All heavy atoms as atom14 arrays in JSON, in Angstrom:
{
  "sequence": "GGSSGVRLWATRQAMLGQVHEVPEGWLIFVAEQCELYVRCQNGFRKVQLEARTPLPR",
  "atom14_mask": [
    [1, 1, 1, 1, 0, 0, 0, 0, 0, 0, 0, 0, 0, 0],
    [1, 1, 1, 1, 0, 0, 0, 0, 0, 0, 0, 0, 0, 0],
    [1, 1, 1, 1, 1, 1, 0, 0, 0, 0, 0, 0, 0, 0],
    [1, 1, 1, 1, 1, 1, 0, 0, 0, 0, 0, 0, 0, 0],
    [1, 1, 1, 1, 0, 0, 0, 0, 0, 0, 0, 0, 0, 0],
    [1, 1, 1, 1, 1, 1, 1, 0, 0, 0, 0, 0, 0, 0],
    [1, 1, 1, 1, 1, 1, 1, 1, 1, 1, 1, 0, 0, 0],
    [1, 1, 1, 1, 1, 1, 1, 1, 0, 0, 0, 0, 0, 0],
    [1, 1, 1, 1, 1, 1, 1, 1, 1, 1, 1, 1, 1, 1],
    [1, 1, 1, 1, 1, 0, 0, 0, 0, 0, 0, 0, 0, 0],
    [1, 1, 1, 1, 1, 1, 1, 0, 0, 0, 0, 0, 0, 0],
    [1, 1, 1, 1, 1, 1, 1, 1, 1, 1, 1, 0, 0, 0],
    [1, 1, 1, 1, 1, 1, 1, 1, 1, 0, 0, 0, 0, 0],
    [1, 1, 1, 1, 1, 0, 0, 0, 0, 0, 0, 0, 0, 0],
    [1, 1, 1, 1, 1, 1, 1, 1, 0, 0, 0, 0, 0, 0],
    [1, 1, 1, 1, 1, 1, 1, 1, 0, 0, 0, 0, 0, 0],
    [1, 1, 1, 1, 0, 0, 0, 0, 0, 0, 0, 0, 0, 0],
    [1, 1, 1, 1, 1, 1, 1, 1, 1, 0, 0, 0, 0, 0],
    [1, 1, 1, 1, 1, 1, 1, 0, 0, 0, 0, 0, 0, 0],
    [1, 1, 1, 1, 1, 1, 1, 1, 1, 1, 0, 0, 0, 0],
    [1, 1, 1, 1, 1, 1, 1, 1, 1, 0, 0, 0, 0, 0],
    [1, 1, 1, 1, 1, 1, 1, 0, 0, 0, 0, 0, 0, 0],
    [1, 1, 1, 1, 1, 1, 1, 0, 0, 0, 0, 0, 0, 0],
    [1, 1, 1, 1, 1, 1, 1, 1, 1, 0, 0, 0, 0, 0],
    [1, 1, 1, 1, 0, 0, 0, 0, 0, 0, 0, 0, 0, 0],
    [1, 1, 1, 1, 1, 1, 1, 1, 1, 1, 1, 1, 1, 1],
    [1, 1, 1, 1, 1, 1, 1, 1, 0, 0, 0, 0, 0, 0],
    [1, 1, 1, 1, 1, 1, 1, 1, 0, 0, 0, 0, 0, 0],
    [1, 1, 1, 1, 1, 1, 1, 1, 1, 1, 1, 0, 0, 0],
    [1, 1, 1, 1, 1, 1, 1, 0, 0, 0, 0, 0, 0, 0],
    [1, 1, 1, 1, 1, 0, 0, 0, 0, 0, 0, 0, 0, 0],
    [1, 1, 1, 1, 1, 1, 1, 1, 1, 0, 0, 0, 0, 0],
    [1, 1, 1, 1, 1, 1, 1, 1, 1, 0, 0, 0, 0, 0],
    [1, 1, 1, 1, 1, 1, 0, 0, 0, 0, 0, 0, 0, 0],
    [1, 1, 1, 1, 1, 1, 1, 1, 1, 0, 0, 0, 0, 0],
    [1, 1, 1, 1, 1, 1, 1, 1, 0, 0, 0, 0, 0, 0],
    [1, 1, 1, 1, 1, 1, 1, 1, 1, 1, 1, 1, 0, 0],
    [1, 1, 1, 1, 1, 1, 1, 0, 0, 0, 0, 0, 0, 0],
    [1, 1, 1, 1, 1, 1, 1, 1, 1, 1, 1, 0, 0, 0],
    [1, 1, 1, 1, 1, 1, 0, 0, 0, 0, 0, 0, 0, 0],
    [1, 1, 1, 1, 1, 1, 1, 1, 1, 0, 0, 0, 0, 0],
    [1, 1, 1, 1, 1, 1, 1, 1, 0, 0, 0, 0, 0, 0],
    [1, 1, 1, 1, 0, 0, 0, 0, 0, 0, 0, 0, 0, 0],
    [1, 1, 1, 1, 1, 1, 1, 1, 1, 1, 1, 0, 0, 0],
    [1, 1, 1, 1, 1, 1, 1, 1, 1, 1, 1, 0, 0, 0],
    [1, 1, 1, 1, 1, 1, 1, 1, 1, 0, 0, 0, 0, 0],
    [1, 1, 1, 1, 1, 1, 1, 0, 0, 0, 0, 0, 0, 0],
    [1, 1, 1, 1, 1, 1, 1, 1, 1, 0, 0, 0, 0, 0],
    [1, 1, 1, 1, 1, 1, 1, 1, 0, 0, 0, 0, 0, 0],
    [1, 1, 1, 1, 1, 1, 1, 1, 1, 0, 0, 0, 0, 0],
    [1, 1, 1, 1, 1, 0, 0, 0, 0, 0, 0, 0, 0, 0],
    [1, 1, 1, 1, 1, 1, 1, 1, 1, 1, 1, 0, 0, 0],
    [1, 1, 1, 1, 1, 1, 1, 0, 0, 0, 0, 0, 0, 0],
    [1, 1, 1, 1, 1, 1, 1, 0, 0, 0, 0, 0, 0, 0],
    [1, 1, 1, 1, 1, 1, 1, 1, 0, 0, 0, 0, 0, 0],
    [1, 1, 1, 1, 1, 1, 1, 0, 0, 0, 0, 0, 0, 0],
    [1, 1, 1, 1, 1, 1, 1, 1, 1, 1, 1, 0, 0, 0]
  ],
  "atom14_positions": [
    [[-5.21, 91.59, 61.73], [-4.07, 90.76, 62.1], [-3.8, 89.72, 60.98], [-4.57, 89.51, 60.11], [0.0, 0.0, 0.0], [0.0, 0.0, 0.0], [0.0, 0.0, 0.0], [0.0, 0.0, 0.0], [0.0, 0.0, 0.0], [0.0, 0.0, 0.0], [0.0, 0.0, 0.0], [0.0, 0.0, 0.0], [0.0, 0.0, 0.0], [0.0, 0.0, 0.0]],
    [[-2.63, 89.14, 61.08], [-2.25, 88.12, 60.08], [-1.27, 87.19, 60.74], [-1.15, 87.1, 61.92], [0.0, 0.0, 0.0], [0.0, 0.0, 0.0], [0.0, 0.0, 0.0], [0.0, 0.0, 0.0], [0.0, 0.0, 0.0], [0.0, 0.0, 0.0], [0.0, 0.0, 0.0], [0.0, 0.0, 0.0], [0.0, 0.0, 0.0], [0.0, 0.0, 0.0]],
    [[-0.5, 86.5, 59.89], [0.43, 85.54, 60.4], [1.89, 86.0, 60.27], [2.82, 85.26, 60.27], [0.32, 84.17, 59.71], [0.5, 84.36, 58.31], [0.0, 0.0, 0.0], [0.0, 0.0, 0.0], [0.0, 0.0, 0.0], [0.0, 0.0, 0.0], [0.0, 0.0, 0.0], [0.0, 0.0, 0.0], [0.0, 0.0, 0.0], [0.0, 0.0, 0.0]],
    [[2.09, 87.31, 60.14], [3.44, 87.94, 59.87], [4.14, 88.29, 61.15], [5.23, 88.8, 61.06], [3.24, 89.18, 59.03], [2.44, 90.12, 59.73], [0.0, 0.0, 0.0], [0.0, 0.0, 0.0], [0.0, 0.0, 0.0], [0.0, 0.0, 0.0], [0.0, 0.0, 0.0], [0.0, 0.0, 0.0], [0.0, 0.0, 0.0], [0.0, 0.0, 0.0]],
    [[3.57, 88.08, 62.32], [4.16, 88.5, 63.58], [3.82, 89.88, 63.97], [4.4, 90.45, 64.87], [0.0, 0.0, 0.0], [0.0, 0.0, 0.0], [0.0, 0.0, 0.0], [0.0, 0.0, 0.0], [0.0, 0.0, 0.0], [0.0, 0.0, 0.0], [0.0, 0.0, 0.0], [0.0, 0.0, 0.0], [0.0, 0.0, 0.0], [0.0, 0.0, 0.0]],
    [[2.84, 90.41, 63.26], [2.39, 91.8, 63.53], [0.84, 91.79, 63.51], [0.27, 91.16, 62.62], [2.87, 92.82, 62.5], [2.33, 94.24, 62.72], [4.39, 92.87, 62.44], [0.0, 0.0, 0.0], [0.0, 0.0, 0.0], [0.0, 0.0, 0.0], [0.0, 0.0, 0.0], [0.0, 0.0, 0.0], [0.0, 0.0, 0.0], [0.0, 0.0, 0.0]],
    [[0.26, 92.41, 64.48], [-1.23, 92.6, 64.5], [-1.5, 94.04, 64.43], [-0.81, 94.92, 65.01], [-1.85, 92.03, 65.8], [-1.78, 90.5, 65.89], [-2.9, 89.9, 65.06], [-2.81, 88.49, 65.0], [-3.55, 87.63, 65.72], [-4.44, 88.05, 66.51], [-3.37, 86.32, 65.61], [0.0, 0.0, 0.0], [0.0, 0.0, 0.0], [0.0, 0.0, 0.0]],
    [[-2.58, 94.44, 63.78], [-3.02, 95.82, 63.63], [-4.41, 95.97, 64.12], [-5.29, 95.16, 63.69], [-2.91, 96.21, 62.16], [-3.57, 97.56, 61.75], [-2.85, 98.72, 62.42], [-3.52, 97.72, 60.23], [0.0, 0.0, 0.0], [0.0, 0.0, 0.0], [0.0, 0.0, 0.0], [0.0, 0.0, 0.0], [0.0, 0.0, 0.0], [0.0, 0.0, 0.0]],
    [[-4.64, 96.94, 65.0], [-6.0, 97.24, 65.45], [-6.22, 98.73, 65.29], [-5.33, 99.53, 65.35], [-6.18, 96.85, 66.88], [-6.5, 95.43, 67.06], [-7.72, 94.8, 66.72], [-5.71, 94.41, 67.62], [-7.62, 93.43, 67.0], [-6.43, 93.16, 67.54], [-4.45, 94.35, 68.12], [-5.91, 91.95, 68.0], [-3.89, 93.21, 68.56], [-4.68, 92.01, 68.49]],
    [[-7.51, 99.1, 65.0], [-7.87, 100.48, 64.82], [-7.78, 101.27, 66.11], [-7.32, 102.4, 66.14], [-9.25, 100.59, 64.21], [0.0, 0.0, 0.0], [0.0, 0.0, 0.0], [0.0, 0.0, 0.0], [0.0, 0.0, 0.0], [0.0, 0.0, 0.0], [0.0, 0.0, 0.0], [0.0, 0.0, 0.0], [0.0, 0.0, 0.0], [0.0, 0.0, 0.0]],
    [[-8.19, 100.65, 67.26], [-8.22, 101.36, 68.53], [-7.58, 100.53, 69.64], [-7.44, 99.31, 69.54], [-9.67, 101.64, 68.93], [-10.33, 100.38, 69.18], [-10.45, 102.43, 67.92], [0.0, 0.0, 0.0], [0.0, 0.0, 0.0], [0.0, 0.0, 0.0], [0.0, 0.0, 0.0], [0.0, 0.0, 0.0], [0.0, 0.0, 0.0], [0.0, 0.0, 0.0]],
    [[-7.16, 101.22, 70.69], [-6.57, 100.52, 71.87], [-7.6, 99.61, 72.5], [-7.27, 98.58, 72.98], [-6.06, 101.62, 72.84], [-5.19, 101.02, 73.95], [-4.48, 102.13, 74.72], [-3.44, 101.56, 75.5], [-3.64, 101.1, 76.74], [-4.86, 101.25, 77.29], [-2.66, 100.61, 77.5], [0.0, 0.0, 0.0], [0.0, 0.0, 0.0], [0.0, 0.0, 0.0]],
    [[-8.85, 100.09, 72.53], [-9.94, 99.29, 73.14], [-10.07, 97.97, 72.39], [-10.25, 96.89, 73.01], [-11.23, 100.04, 73.12], [-12.3, 99.43, 74.01], [-11.92, 99.46, 75.46], [-11.21, 100.32, 75.93], [-12.44, 98.51, 76.22], [0.0, 0.0, 0.0], [0.0, 0.0, 0.0], [0.0, 0.0, 0.0], [0.0, 0.0, 0.0], [0.0, 0.0, 0.0]],
    [[-10.05, 97.98, 71.09], [-10.11, 96.74, 70.25], [-8.89, 95.83, 70.57], [-9.04, 94.61, 70.69], [-10.1, 97.06, 68.78], [0.0, 0.0, 0.0], [0.0, 0.0, 0.0], [0.0, 0.0, 0.0], [0.0, 0.0, 0.0], [0.0, 0.0, 0.0], [0.0, 0.0, 0.0], [0.0, 0.0, 0.0], [0.0, 0.0, 0.0], [0.0, 0.0, 0.0]],
    [[-7.7, 96.45, 70.73], [-6.5, 95.65, 71.1], [-6.73, 94.96, 72.43], [-6.45, 93.79, 72.57], [-5.27, 96.5, 71.12], [-4.02, 95.72, 71.6], [-2.65, 96.7, 72.14], [-3.24, 97.45, 73.62], [0.0, 0.0, 0.0], [0.0, 0.0, 0.0], [0.0, 0.0, 0.0], [0.0, 0.0, 0.0], [0.0, 0.0, 0.0], [0.0, 0.0, 0.0]],
    [[-7.19, 95.69, 73.38], [-7.29, 95.12, 74.76], [-8.31, 93.97, 74.79], [-8.19, 93.05, 75.59], [-7.76, 96.25, 75.72], [-6.73, 97.31, 76.02], [-7.3, 98.44, 76.86], [-5.47, 96.73, 76.68], [0.0, 0.0, 0.0], [0.0, 0.0, 0.0], [0.0, 0.0, 0.0], [0.0, 0.0, 0.0], [0.0, 0.0, 0.0], [0.0, 0.0, 0.0]],
    [[-9.29, 94.01, 73.92], [-10.25, 92.92, 73.87], [-9.71, 91.64, 73.29], [-10.29, 90.62, 73.48], [0.0, 0.0, 0.0], [0.0, 0.0, 0.0], [0.0, 0.0, 0.0], [0.0, 0.0, 0.0], [0.0, 0.0, 0.0], [0.0, 0.0, 0.0], [0.0, 0.0, 0.0], [0.0, 0.0, 0.0], [0.0, 0.0, 0.0], [0.0, 0.0, 0.0]],
    [[-8.6, 91.72, 72.55], [-8.13, 90.5, 71.87], [-6.59, 90.25, 72.03], [-6.05, 89.33, 71.47], [-8.42, 90.59, 70.35], [-9.87, 90.64, 70.06], [-10.17, 90.74, 68.57], [-9.4, 91.34, 67.84], [-11.16, 90.0, 68.16], [0.0, 0.0, 0.0], [0.0, 0.0, 0.0], [0.0, 0.0, 0.0], [0.0, 0.0, 0.0], [0.0, 0.0, 0.0]],
    [[-5.98, 91.05, 72.93], [-4.47, 90.92, 73.05], [-4.13, 89.55, 73.6], [-3.03, 89.1, 73.27], [-3.92, 92.06, 73.93], [-4.32, 91.89, 75.36], [-2.44, 92.16, 73.74], [0.0, 0.0, 0.0], [0.0, 0.0, 0.0], [0.0, 0.0, 0.0], [0.0, 0.0, 0.0], [0.0, 0.0, 0.0], [0.0, 0.0, 0.0], [0.0, 0.0, 0.0]],
    [[-4.97, 88.85, 74.32], [-4.68, 87.57, 74.85], [-4.5, 86.52, 73.74], [-3.9, 85.48, 74.0], [-5.75, 87.13, 75.87], [-7.08, 86.98, 75.26], [-7.9, 88.06, 75.04], [-7.76, 85.88, 74.76], [-9.02, 87.62, 74.44], [-8.96, 86.33, 74.25], [0.0, 0.0, 0.0], [0.0, 0.0, 0.0], [0.0, 0.0, 0.0], [0.0, 0.0, 0.0]],
    [[-5.01, 86.82, 72.54], [-4.87, 85.88, 71.42], [-3.55, 86.06, 70.68], [-3.26, 85.27, 69.77], [-6.05, 86.12, 70.45], [-7.38, 85.78, 71.09], [-8.57, 86.2, 70.16], [-8.29, 86.4, 68.96], [-9.68, 86.25, 70.69], [0.0, 0.0, 0.0], [0.0, 0.0, 0.0], [0.0, 0.0, 0.0], [0.0, 0.0, 0.0], [0.0, 0.0, 0.0]],
    [[-2.81, 87.16, 70.95], [-1.56, 87.42, 70.21], [-0.44, 86.67, 70.85], [-0.21, 86.71, 72.07], [-1.27, 88.94, 70.24], [0.01, 89.26, 69.6], [-2.44, 89.76, 69.7], [0.0, 0.0, 0.0], [0.0, 0.0, 0.0], [0.0, 0.0, 0.0], [0.0, 0.0, 0.0], [0.0, 0.0, 0.0], [0.0, 0.0, 0.0], [0.0, 0.0, 0.0]],
    [[0.36, 85.9, 70.02], [1.49, 85.18, 70.62], [2.58, 86.08, 71.2], [2.76, 87.21, 70.72], [2.06, 84.42, 69.38], [0.93, 84.42, 68.38], [0.18, 85.68, 68.6], [0.0, 0.0, 0.0], [0.0, 0.0, 0.0], [0.0, 0.0, 0.0], [0.0, 0.0, 0.0], [0.0, 0.0, 0.0], [0.0, 0.0, 0.0], [0.0, 0.0, 0.0]],
    [[3.26, 85.59, 72.17], [4.37, 86.33, 72.78], [5.45, 86.66, 71.76], [5.75, 85.84, 70.89], [4.93, 85.45, 73.93], [5.9, 86.16, 74.82], [6.39, 85.32, 75.95], [5.54, 84.62, 76.56], [7.59, 85.37, 76.24], [0.0, 0.0, 0.0], [0.0, 0.0, 0.0], [0.0, 0.0, 0.0], [0.0, 0.0, 0.0], [0.0, 0.0, 0.0]],
    [[5.97, 87.9, 71.76], [6.97, 88.32, 70.79], [6.42, 89.07, 69.6], [7.18, 89.67, 68.87], [0.0, 0.0, 0.0], [0.0, 0.0, 0.0], [0.0, 0.0, 0.0], [0.0, 0.0, 0.0], [0.0, 0.0, 0.0], [0.0, 0.0, 0.0], [0.0, 0.0, 0.0], [0.0, 0.0, 0.0], [0.0, 0.0, 0.0], [0.0, 0.0, 0.0]],
    [[5.11, 89.02, 69.42], [4.55, 89.7, 68.25], [4.46, 91.22, 68.52], [4.31, 91.68, 69.65], [3.21, 89.18, 67.94], [3.22, 87.87, 67.21], [4.06, 86.85, 67.36], [2.29, 87.48, 66.16], [3.78, 85.8, 66.48], [2.69, 86.17, 65.71], [1.25, 88.1, 65.55], [2.02, 85.49, 64.71], [0.58, 87.41, 64.53], [0.97, 86.12, 64.13]],
    [[4.49, 92.01, 67.43], [4.27, 93.4, 67.51], [2.8, 93.7, 67.31], [2.1, 93.04, 66.57], [5.05, 94.15, 66.38], [6.57, 94.08, 66.46], [7.2, 94.71, 65.24], [7.07, 94.76, 67.73], [0.0, 0.0, 0.0], [0.0, 0.0, 0.0], [0.0, 0.0, 0.0], [0.0, 0.0, 0.0], [0.0, 0.0, 0.0], [0.0, 0.0, 0.0]],
    [[2.32, 94.78, 68.0], [0.95, 95.17, 67.92], [0.94, 96.66, 67.59], [1.64, 97.45, 68.31], [0.21, 94.99, 69.27], [0.25, 93.5, 69.65], [-1.18, 95.52, 69.23], [-0.13, 93.26, 71.11], [0.0, 0.0, 0.0], [0.0, 0.0, 0.0], [0.0, 0.0, 0.0], [0.0, 0.0, 0.0], [0.0, 0.0, 0.0], [0.0, 0.0, 0.0]],
    [[0.27, 97.05, 66.5], [0.17, 98.5, 66.13], [-1.29, 98.94, 66.3], [-2.18, 98.29, 65.79], [0.65, 98.68, 64.69], [0.56, 100.14, 64.29], [1.6, 101.0, 64.75], [-0.44, 100.64, 63.5], [1.51, 102.37, 64.39], [-0.48, 101.95, 63.11], [0.51, 102.85, 63.58], [0.0, 0.0, 0.0], [0.0, 0.0, 0.0], [0.0, 0.0, 0.0]],
    [[-1.45, 100.03, 67.0], [-2.77, 100.62, 67.22], [-2.85, 101.93, 66.4], [-2.17, 102.89, 66.74], [-3.07, 100.92, 68.73], [-4.41, 101.53, 68.94], [-2.9, 99.64, 69.55], [0.0, 0.0, 0.0], [0.0, 0.0, 0.0], [0.0, 0.0, 0.0], [0.0, 0.0, 0.0], [0.0, 0.0, 0.0], [0.0, 0.0, 0.0], [0.0, 0.0, 0.0]],
    [[-3.61, 101.88, 65.32], [-3.67, 102.98, 64.35], [-4.15, 104.26, 64.92], [-3.56, 105.33, 64.63], [-4.52, 102.55, 63.14], [0.0, 0.0, 0.0], [0.0, 0.0, 0.0], [0.0, 0.0, 0.0], [0.0, 0.0, 0.0], [0.0, 0.0, 0.0], [0.0, 0.0, 0.0], [0.0, 0.0, 0.0], [0.0, 0.0, 0.0], [0.0, 0.0, 0.0]],
    [[-5.24, 104.32, 65.69], [-5.83, 105.49, 66.2], [-4.82, 106.37, 66.96], [-4.83, 107.51, 66.81], [-7.05, 105.16, 67.07], [-7.8, 106.37, 67.57], [-8.99, 105.92, 68.4], [-8.83, 105.38, 69.52], [-10.13, 106.15, 67.89], [0.0, 0.0, 0.0], [0.0, 0.0, 0.0], [0.0, 0.0, 0.0], [0.0, 0.0, 0.0], [0.0, 0.0, 0.0]],
    [[-3.98, 105.75, 67.79], [-3.03, 106.46, 68.56], [-1.61, 106.42, 67.95], [-0.72, 107.04, 68.48], [-2.93, 105.87, 70.02], [-4.15, 106.15, 70.87], [-5.22, 105.07, 70.69], [-5.05, 104.08, 70.02], [-6.38, 105.35, 71.27], [0.0, 0.0, 0.0], [0.0, 0.0, 0.0], [0.0, 0.0, 0.0], [0.0, 0.0, 0.0], [0.0, 0.0, 0.0]],
    [[-1.46, 105.68, 66.86], [-0.11, 105.49, 66.23], [0.86, 105.02, 67.29], [1.96, 105.56, 67.41], [0.33, 106.76, 65.58], [1.65, 106.51, 64.36], [0.0, 0.0, 0.0], [0.0, 0.0, 0.0], [0.0, 0.0, 0.0], [0.0, 0.0, 0.0], [0.0, 0.0, 0.0], [0.0, 0.0, 0.0], [0.0, 0.0, 0.0], [0.0, 0.0, 0.0]],
    [[0.49, 103.91, 68.03], [1.3, 103.38, 69.07], [1.67, 101.93, 68.69], [0.94, 101.2, 68.02], [0.55, 103.35, 70.38], [0.26, 104.72, 70.95], [-0.57, 104.72, 72.19], [-1.25, 103.77, 72.48], [-0.44, 105.77, 72.91], [0.0, 0.0, 0.0], [0.0, 0.0, 0.0], [0.0, 0.0, 0.0], [0.0, 0.0, 0.0], [0.0, 0.0, 0.0]],
    [[2.89, 101.54, 69.18], [3.41, 100.27, 68.89], [3.67, 99.53, 70.2], [4.2, 100.1, 71.16], [4.74, 100.38, 68.14], [5.43, 99.06, 67.64], [4.55, 98.36, 66.62], [6.77, 99.42, 67.08], [0.0, 0.0, 0.0], [0.0, 0.0, 0.0], [0.0, 0.0, 0.0], [0.0, 0.0, 0.0], [0.0, 0.0, 0.0], [0.0, 0.0, 0.0]],
    [[3.32, 98.24, 70.26], [3.46, 97.43, 71.51], [4.13, 96.1, 71.13], [4.07, 95.68, 69.99], [2.12, 97.11, 72.12], [1.35, 98.32, 72.62], [0.51, 99.03, 71.71], [1.44, 98.78, 73.92], [-0.13, 100.15, 72.17], [0.74, 99.88, 74.34], [-0.04, 100.58, 73.48], [-0.75, 101.68, 73.87], [0.0, 0.0, 0.0], [0.0, 0.0, 0.0]],
    [[4.74, 95.48, 72.11], [5.28, 94.13, 71.99], [4.57, 93.28, 72.97], [4.44, 93.62, 74.16], [6.82, 94.06, 72.27], [7.33, 92.64, 72.22], [7.6, 94.93, 71.33], [0.0, 0.0, 0.0], [0.0, 0.0, 0.0], [0.0, 0.0, 0.0], [0.0, 0.0, 0.0], [0.0, 0.0, 0.0], [0.0, 0.0, 0.0], [0.0, 0.0, 0.0]],
    [[4.04, 92.1, 72.49], [3.37, 91.15, 73.36], [4.41, 90.39, 74.17], [5.34, 89.87, 73.56], [2.52, 90.21, 72.52], [1.8, 89.13, 73.33], [0.71, 89.74, 74.17], [-0.21, 88.72, 74.59], [-0.11, 88.03, 75.73], [0.84, 88.24, 76.59], [-1.0, 87.1, 76.04], [0.0, 0.0, 0.0], [0.0, 0.0, 0.0], [0.0, 0.0, 0.0]],
    [[4.35, 90.47, 75.49], [5.33, 89.77, 76.31], [4.58, 88.81, 77.28], [3.35, 88.82, 77.32], [6.28, 90.7, 77.02], [5.48, 92.14, 77.73], [0.0, 0.0, 0.0], [0.0, 0.0, 0.0], [0.0, 0.0, 0.0], [0.0, 0.0, 0.0], [0.0, 0.0, 0.0], [0.0, 0.0, 0.0], [0.0, 0.0, 0.0], [0.0, 0.0, 0.0]],
    [[5.26, 88.12, 78.06], [4.72, 87.14, 79.01], [3.81, 87.88, 79.94], [4.15, 88.89, 80.57], [5.8, 86.4, 79.75], [5.28, 85.32, 80.64], [6.43, 84.59, 81.31], [7.57, 85.09, 81.4], [6.13, 83.41, 81.81], [0.0, 0.0, 0.0], [0.0, 0.0, 0.0], [0.0, 0.0, 0.0], [0.0, 0.0, 0.0], [0.0, 0.0, 0.0]],
    [[2.55, 87.43, 80.01], [1.51, 88.03, 80.92], [1.16, 89.51, 80.63], [0.76, 90.21, 81.52], [1.95, 87.86, 82.35], [2.17, 86.39, 82.81], [1.41, 85.57, 82.33], [3.2, 86.15, 83.53], [0.0, 0.0, 0.0], [0.0, 0.0, 0.0], [0.0, 0.0, 0.0], [0.0, 0.0, 0.0], [0.0, 0.0, 0.0], [0.0, 0.0, 0.0]],
    [[1.35, 89.93, 79.41], [0.97, 91.28, 79.11], [1.58, 91.82, 77.81], [1.87, 91.07, 76.89], [0.0, 0.0, 0.0], [0.0, 0.0, 0.0], [0.0, 0.0, 0.0], [0.0, 0.0, 0.0], [0.0, 0.0, 0.0], [0.0, 0.0, 0.0], [0.0, 0.0, 0.0], [0.0, 0.0, 0.0], [0.0, 0.0, 0.0], [0.0, 0.0, 0.0]],
    [[1.8, 93.1, 77.74], [2.42, 93.74, 76.58], [3.13, 95.0, 77.07], [2.86, 95.53, 78.14], [1.34, 94.1, 75.54], [0.2, 94.96, 75.99], [0.29, 96.35, 75.93], [-0.91, 94.37, 76.54], [-0.78, 97.16, 76.39], [-1.94, 95.18, 77.03], [-1.9, 96.53, 76.94], [0.0, 0.0, 0.0], [0.0, 0.0, 0.0], [0.0, 0.0, 0.0]],
    [[4.09, 95.49, 76.25], [4.91, 96.68, 76.62], [4.8, 97.61, 75.42], [4.92, 97.21, 74.27], [6.29, 96.33, 76.89], [6.43, 95.41, 78.09], [7.8, 95.19, 78.47], [8.41, 96.47, 78.81], [9.5, 96.61, 79.54], [10.18, 95.59, 79.92], [9.99, 97.79, 79.82], [0.0, 0.0, 0.0], [0.0, 0.0, 0.0], [0.0, 0.0, 0.0]],
    [[4.68, 98.94, 75.74], [4.63, 99.94, 74.71], [6.06, 100.25, 74.28], [6.95, 100.39, 75.12], [3.99, 101.22, 75.31], [3.77, 102.34, 74.3], [3.06, 103.5, 74.88], [2.87, 104.6, 73.91], [2.15, 105.72, 74.5], [0.0, 0.0, 0.0], [0.0, 0.0, 0.0], [0.0, 0.0, 0.0], [0.0, 0.0, 0.0], [0.0, 0.0, 0.0]],
    [[6.22, 100.42, 73.02], [7.53, 100.75, 72.36], [7.57, 102.24, 72.22], [6.68, 102.83, 71.61], [7.72, 100.03, 71.03], [9.03, 100.49, 70.42], [7.63, 98.55, 71.21], [0.0, 0.0, 0.0], [0.0, 0.0, 0.0], [0.0, 0.0, 0.0], [0.0, 0.0, 0.0], [0.0, 0.0, 0.0], [0.0, 0.0, 0.0], [0.0, 0.0, 0.0]],
    [[8.58, 102.95, 72.73], [8.71, 104.34, 72.61], [9.23, 104.69, 71.24], [10.25, 104.18, 70.75], [9.71, 104.91, 73.69], [9.16, 104.73, 75.08], [8.05, 105.63, 75.38], [6.99, 105.72, 74.67], [8.14, 106.36, 76.47], [0.0, 0.0, 0.0], [0.0, 0.0, 0.0], [0.0, 0.0, 0.0], [0.0, 0.0, 0.0], [0.0, 0.0, 0.0]],
    [[8.51, 105.53, 70.5], [8.85, 105.93, 69.12], [9.4, 107.34, 69.16], [9.08, 108.15, 69.99], [7.62, 105.84, 68.23], [6.96, 104.45, 68.18], [5.7, 104.52, 67.33], [7.9, 103.45, 67.54], [0.0, 0.0, 0.0], [0.0, 0.0, 0.0], [0.0, 0.0, 0.0], [0.0, 0.0, 0.0], [0.0, 0.0, 0.0], [0.0, 0.0, 0.0]],
    [[10.26, 107.63, 68.16], [10.74, 109.03, 68.03], [9.65, 109.87, 67.42], [8.62, 109.42, 67.01], [11.99, 108.99, 67.14], [13.15, 108.28, 67.78], [14.48, 108.5, 67.01], [14.54, 109.48, 66.25], [15.35, 107.73, 67.27], [0.0, 0.0, 0.0], [0.0, 0.0, 0.0], [0.0, 0.0, 0.0], [0.0, 0.0, 0.0], [0.0, 0.0, 0.0]],
    [[9.92, 111.17, 67.35], [8.93, 112.12, 66.83], [8.57, 111.78, 65.43], [9.41, 111.21, 64.63], [9.49, 113.56, 66.86], [0.0, 0.0, 0.0], [0.0, 0.0, 0.0], [0.0, 0.0, 0.0], [0.0, 0.0, 0.0], [0.0, 0.0, 0.0], [0.0, 0.0, 0.0], [0.0, 0.0, 0.0], [0.0, 0.0, 0.0], [0.0, 0.0, 0.0]],
    [[7.34, 112.09, 65.07], [6.88, 111.82, 63.71], [7.65, 112.66, 62.69], [7.92, 113.86, 62.91], [5.35, 112.17, 63.66], [4.73, 111.86, 62.26], [3.27, 112.22, 62.28], [3.04, 113.62, 62.47], [2.94, 114.52, 61.52], [3.16, 114.22, 60.27], [2.74, 115.77, 61.83], [0.0, 0.0, 0.0], [0.0, 0.0, 0.0], [0.0, 0.0, 0.0]],
    [[7.96, 112.04, 61.57], [8.58, 112.79, 60.44], [7.55, 112.87, 59.37], [7.11, 111.85, 58.81], [9.82, 112.0, 59.95], [10.76, 111.89, 60.98], [10.51, 112.76, 58.8], [0.0, 0.0, 0.0], [0.0, 0.0, 0.0], [0.0, 0.0, 0.0], [0.0, 0.0, 0.0], [0.0, 0.0, 0.0], [0.0, 0.0, 0.0], [0.0, 0.0, 0.0]],
    [[7.21, 114.1, 59.0], [6.17, 114.23, 57.93], [6.75, 113.72, 56.54], [7.89, 113.77, 56.32], [5.95, 115.75, 57.81], [6.69, 116.39, 58.91], [7.64, 115.38, 59.47], [0.0, 0.0, 0.0], [0.0, 0.0, 0.0], [0.0, 0.0, 0.0], [0.0, 0.0, 0.0], [0.0, 0.0, 0.0], [0.0, 0.0, 0.0], [0.0, 0.0, 0.0]],
    [[5.78, 113.15, 55.76], [6.17, 112.69, 54.46], [6.41, 113.83, 53.49], [5.65, 114.85, 53.6], [5.03, 111.8, 53.89], [4.82, 110.48, 54.64], [3.58, 109.79, 54.02], [6.02, 109.61, 54.59], [0.0, 0.0, 0.0], [0.0, 0.0, 0.0], [0.0, 0.0, 0.0], [0.0, 0.0, 0.0], [0.0, 0.0, 0.0], [0.0, 0.0, 0.0]],
    [[7.36, 113.77, 52.63], [7.54, 114.84, 51.64], [6.36, 114.91, 50.68], [5.69, 113.9, 50.45], [8.85, 114.47, 50.92], [9.06, 113.02, 51.16], [8.3, 112.69, 52.41], [0.0, 0.0, 0.0], [0.0, 0.0, 0.0], [0.0, 0.0, 0.0], [0.0, 0.0, 0.0], [0.0, 0.0, 0.0], [0.0, 0.0, 0.0], [0.0, 0.0, 0.0]],
    [[6.12, 116.04, 50.12], [4.99, 116.25, 49.23], [5.23, 115.67, 47.86], [6.2, 115.52, 47.28], [4.67, 117.75, 49.06], [4.14, 118.29, 50.35], [3.7, 119.73, 50.13], [3.29, 120.28, 51.37], [2.06, 120.54, 51.69], [1.09, 120.34, 50.81], [1.71, 121.06, 52.85], [0.0, 0.0, 0.0], [0.0, 0.0, 0.0], [0.0, 0.0, 0.0]]
  ]
}
């Protein structure tokens, strides 16, 4: 994590252990599942992402 309004955790379990420390309105990215969340009042919400686009070679 940092002070940019975005926190990054390797696993969802790691996020759940520290999500209470994230300010409301911040984005949370969980690398293991490639999932994005928004911290909201009294919890967090998962952001629905479109299908993955592979990088060109």
